[in-house]
C-alpha positions in Angstrom: 130.7 149.3 96.6 132.8 152.3 97.5 136.0 152.3 95.4 139.0 152.3 97.7 141.4 154.3 95.5 141.4 158.1 95.3 141.3 158.7 91.5 142.5 161.8 89.8 141.2 160.6 86.4 139.0 157.7 85.3 140.2 154.1 85.6 139.3 151.5 83.0 139.1 147.9 84.4 139.0 145.6 81.4 139.4 142.0 80.1 139.9 140.5 76.7 139.1 137.2 75.1 141.0 136.5 71.9 141.8 133.9 69.3 145.0 133.1 71.1 147.8 134.6 73.2 150.0 136.3 70.6 149.3 140.1 70.5 150.6 140.3 66.9 149.2 137.1 65.4 145.8 136.8 67.3 142.7 139.0 67.4 140.3 140.2 70.0 136.9 138.4 70.1 135.4 139.9 73.3 136.2 143.1 75.2 134.4 144.0 78.5 135.3 147.2 80.4 134.1 149.1 83.4 135.0 152.8 83.6 135.3 154.0 87.2 135.0 157.8 87.4 136.8 159.8 90.1 133.5 160.3 91.9 133.0 156.5 92.1 130.3 156.1 89.4 130.7 153.3 86.9 130.0 153.0 83.2 130.1 149.6 81.5 131.2 148.8 78.0 131.0 145.5 76.1 131.9 144.5 72.5 131.6 141.1 70.9 133.7 141.2 67.7 134.3 139.3 64.5 138.1 138.6 64.6 138.2 138.2 60.8 140.2 135.0 61.3 139.1 131.5 62.3 138.8 130.9 66.0 140.9 127.8 66.8 139.1 124.8 68.3 141.4 124.9 71.4 140.5 128.5 72.0 136.8 127.8 71.7 137.2 125.1 74.3 138.4 127.8 76.8 135.9 130.7 76.3 133.1 129.0 74.3 132.9 131.7 71.6 132.6 130.1 68.1 133.0 131.4 64.6 129.2 131.1 64.2 128.6 133.2 67.2 130.6 136.2 65.8 130.1 135.9 62.1 127.6 138.8 62.0 129.4 140.9 64.6 131.4 144.1 63.8 135.1 143.9 63.6 137.5 145.7 65.9 138.2 148.2 63.2 134.5 148.9 62.9 134.3 149.7 66.7 137.8 151.1 67.2 136.8 154.8 67.5 133.9 153.9 69.8 136.2 151.9 72.1 138.9 154.6 72.0 136.3 157.2 73.1 135.2 154.9 75.9 138.7 154.5 77.1 139.5 158.2 76.7 142.6 159.3 78.7 141.8 156.9 81.6 144.3 154.8 83.5 144.1 151.0 83.0 143.5 148.1 85.3 143.1 144.3 84.9 144.4 140.9 85.9 147.7 140.2 84.1 146.7 143.1 81.9 150.3 144.3 81.4 151.4 141.1 79.8 148.3 140.2 77.8 145.3 142.5 77.5 147.2 145.8 77.0 149.6 144.5 74.3 146.6 142.9 72.5 144.6 146.1 72.7 147.4 148.2 71.4 148.0 145.9 68.4 144.4 146.0 67.5 144.3 149.8 67.6 147.5 149.9 65.5 145.9 147.7 62.8 142.9 150.0 62.8 145.3 153.0 62.2 144.8 154.5 65.6 147.5 155.4 68.0 146.9 154.0 71.5 149.9 154.6 73.8 149.7 152.5 77.0 152.9 154.1 78.3 151.0 157.4 78.8 148.6 155.7 81.2 149.2 154.3 84.7 148.5 150.6 85.3 146.9 148.8 88.2 147.4 145.1 87.8 145.5 142.9 90.4 147.8 140.0 89.6 150.9 141.9 90.5 149.4 142.9 93.8 148.3 139.4 94.5 151.7 137.8 93.7 153.6 140.5 95.7 151.4 140.3 98.8 150.8 136.5 98.7 154.1 134.9 97.6 153.8 131.4 96.3 157.2 130.1 97.1 158.3 127.2 99.4 159.0 129.5 102.3 155.5 130.9 102.1 153.9 127.5 101.7 155.8 126.1 104.8 154.6 129.0 106.9 151.0 128.8 105.7 150.5 125.0 105.9 152.9 124.2 108.8 153.3 127.4 110.7 157.0 127.1 110.5 159.9 129.2 109.3 162.0 127.9 106.5 165.6 127.9 107.8 168.2 126.9 105.3 166.2 128.0 102.3 167.7 127.1 98.9 169.7 124.3 100.3 168.7 121.0 98.8 168.3 119.1 102.1 166.4 121.8 103.8 164.1 122.4 100.8 163.4 118.7 100.4 162.4 118.3 104.1 160.3 121.5 103.8 158.5 120.2 100.7 157.6 116.9 102.5 156.3 118.8 105.5 154.2 121.1 103.1 152.7 118.0 101.4 151.7 116.5 104.8 150.3 119.9 105.8 148.3 120.2 102.7 146.6 116.9 103.2 145.7 118.0 106.7 144.4 121.4 105.5 142.4 119.9 102.6 140.8 116.7 103.8 138.9 116.3 100.5 142.1 115.8 98.5 142.3 112.5 96.6 144.2 109.8 98.5 145.8 108.0 95.6 148.5 109.0 93.1 146.6 108.2 90.0 143.8 110.6 90.9 146.2 113.2 92.2 148.2 113.1 89.0 145.1 113.5 86.8 143.8 116.3 89.0 146.8 118.5 89.3 148.9 117.7 86.2 146.2 118.0 83.5 147.8 118.2 80.1 146.4 120.4 77.4 144.9 117.9 74.8 145.8 120.3 72.0 149.5 120.2 72.9 151.4 117.7 70.8 154.3 117.9 73.1 154.4 118.7 76.8 155.9 122.2 76.4 153.3 123.3 73.9 155.9 124.1 71.3 153.9 121.9 68.9 150.1 122.2 68.8 147.2 120.4 67.2 145.1 122.7 65.0 142.4 121.2 62.8 143.9 117.8 63.0 147.4 118.9 62.0 150.5 119.6 64.2 151.6 123.2 63.8 154.6 125.1 65.1 153.6 127.2 68.1 156.6 129.6 68.4 159.0 131.8 66.5 158.9 132.9 62.9 157.3 129.6 61.7 154.4 129.9 64.2 151.2 128.5 62.6 153.1 126.5 60.0 152.1 122.9 59.6 154.9 120.5 60.7 154.0 118.2 57.8 154.6 121.0 55.3 157.8 122.0 56.9 159.1 118.5 57.0 158.5 118.3 53.2 159.3 121.8 52.1 161.6 123.4 54.7 163.3 120.5 56.5 166.2 122.8 57.6 163.9 124.4 60.2 162.9 121.0 61.5 166.5 119.9 61.6 167.3 123.1 63.5 164.9 122.0 66.2 166.6 118.6 66.4 170.0 120.3 66.9 168.9 122.8 69.6 167.9 122.7 73.2 164.3 121.6 72.8 162.7 118.9 75.1 163.1 115.3 74.0 159.5 114.7 73.2 159.5 117.8 70.9 162.6 116.5 69.1 161.1 113.0 68.8 158.0 114.3 67.0 160.1 116.4 64.7 162.5 113.5 64.0 159.5 111.2 63.1 158.0 114.0 60.9 161.1 113.9 58.8 160.5 110.2 58.3 156.8 110.9 57.4 155.6 109.5 60.7 153.0 111.6 62.6 151.0 110.7 65.7 147.2 110.5 65.5 145.3 113.7 66.5 143.8 113.8 69.9 140.2 112.6 70.5 138.5 115.4 72.3 135.3 114.5 74.1 132.5 116.9 73.4 130.7 118.5 76.3 
């Protein structure tokens, strides 16, 4: 495959799997990279790493990498210099790399005592190109599915009619779509079984509800309700969804929902 971009220095295309999505709190488990040289040649790099922290069950469900699989692997710190040499002074590329992979990588280098400054490198993010060239708004949907222009966009009546027309167009375009609301709801509105509330502000980890945001992230709700109830009451007084507030209100009363029953594959 001939690379379509004229490069004046190498380009590293890379992807990361981690213990979670927080650059500061989580750790890299898997790092794969392809170094594209200006002459078009490619060099691949791959590292499976021991994150030095337990891999949450909900994360294992996504990428399938378990604590057992990485217990004898080197840590990021062990491989930091090797990874840095591979990356060199190259520019960076990925899919949503600017919001996830690059911050995660920079944090890991920092913990290893190595300076890695992404701002000195140019970024090519495939997701940004995709979203820019293929907008996913109602106007684009109406044109794609119905071949019509959306006049009166952002007016409630026009948007409502356009949405109905898009739905009808989608069922014509995808004849294999389910034909009943129950199946449609289950198919397109799947809830993360590890979310205790719809917004994911509260998560199930090892059978306990934990806080999934802010300074108390990772703390057990049960412990907070008993030892730091002011934080739980702060949630109740602020603009959190009603189901989040209900779980917290019950926690103050010592009432907790049963953990989810996850079917094993």
